[in-house]
N, C-alpha and C positions, 0 to 999 in steps of 0.2 A: 504492502500499500503505499509505504516512502515514497517510494520512486516513481508514482503514479499522482504526487501534487506538483499542481498547476499546469493541468497538461490537458486540462477546458480552460482556463486561461491564454495559452499558446495556439492551440484551435479553435476561439474566437477572437484572440488576438487575429489569426492567417484566414479568420470570412469576412469580417465583419467589414471590408471593404470592398467584395463582393456584395454583399446586401444592402451598402450605404451608391454602390453603383446605382443596381437593380432599381431601388430606392429614387430614388434620382432620377433616371430613365421613365420610370414611371409616373413619378410626380411632373415633367415634361410633355410623357404624354398625353396625360389626363388633361394640361392645362391647354394642349394643343386642340382638342378633339371640344370643348369646351367653349374653347373659344368661336373656332368653325360651325358648335353648332346655336352660339347666341347669336352668329356673323346669318346662319341660316334663319334663325329665325324672325332675326330682323327688318332680312327681302321678302321675308313671308308678310308678315304682318304692315311695311310700306304696298306691296302687291295690291295683297284687300284693302287701304284702306284707296286705295284710285282705285279698285272697282266699281267703286260708289262714285269716280265724283265724272265731270265729263273730261271727256279726252286732252288733255293736253292746259289742264290745270290745274292745283295745289300741286305741282313738281316740288320747287323748296321745299313742300312742308309734309312732304312725303320721305323726300333725304332725311330732312330730321330726324323723322320718326325712323327711317333705316338704323339715324349712327346714332341721336342720342334717347331715341324711347321716345318720347313725345313732339308733337306738335311746331313748336317756338322754336327747338334748338340749344336748349337751353342745359346746361348739366352738364356731365362729363362721358364719352364717347361709353356705347357698349363695353367696350373690348377696348384695350389700348394700342394705339396707332393709328386707328378709325379717325376718314376725314371725310367731309362733305365732297370730298375733290375725287375719292375711290369708289362715288358712288355714282354711276355714269346713269345720262338723262333715259329713261322711260320709256319705251318705245310703246304705240298701240296699234294694231293692225284687225281688219278684218275681213275675212272668210269668208265671202260670197255664198251661198250656199241655201238652202231649208232646211230651217233657220240661218238668217248669218249671226254668225258665231266674231265678236267684239271679243281681241283680248288686251291684254294693257302686262309689260314684262319692266322688274329691275333687276341691273346686276349690280353687285358690286364685286370691281377685279379687282390687281392687287395688293393687296389684301397682306401684309409678313407680317407672320410669327416670329415675336422676339423669345430665342426661353433665358431662364431664366440662368441658368449653368449651363457653361458653351462644351465644359466639362469634368468631369473628375479624375482624380488616380489614374492622367497618363491617356482617359477615354477621353469622346471627343461624341458631343450626340446632337448632332442631325448631319454631321458631319463639317461641326464646330462654325455654320452659319446661321441664319435663319432659312426660314420657309418662306415662302408667297407660294400663297394657295389658288388654286385656278380660280377664273372665279366663279361668284354663285351667284345664281339666279331663280323667280320666283315667274313664271308665270299662274295669270286669275283670267275667269270671259269673269267681261264685266256687264255691269248691269242695268245698264244703260239706254 
């Protein structure tokens, strides 16, 4: 038994860096997924708002809704680094037929996720760089 003293401490010291590395990776991946989902929801909300408005109107309010979560554009952005400039102007489209279908589409493009940690213990996360999401858009049928 005397020979085994401190073995658990040495094993823990050897495993700890891997556990911390795994924790950092999971945390950063979770943050990236949270921000992506927040952007998706904000685009959907802005598109839903415009689907009840006359085409070509309330564009600024819809962009504010996508970035700030409110129509006035007050407060902080829903996710860090999101600006009005990243929200493209909405597009309305009419598909003729029976019945005629009118749609509106809003897109956020160029949003870059900034990780809190670029790496730990010599390992880099996400290649050591920020991640630019693909364009996130929503299209809904208009009701006017």
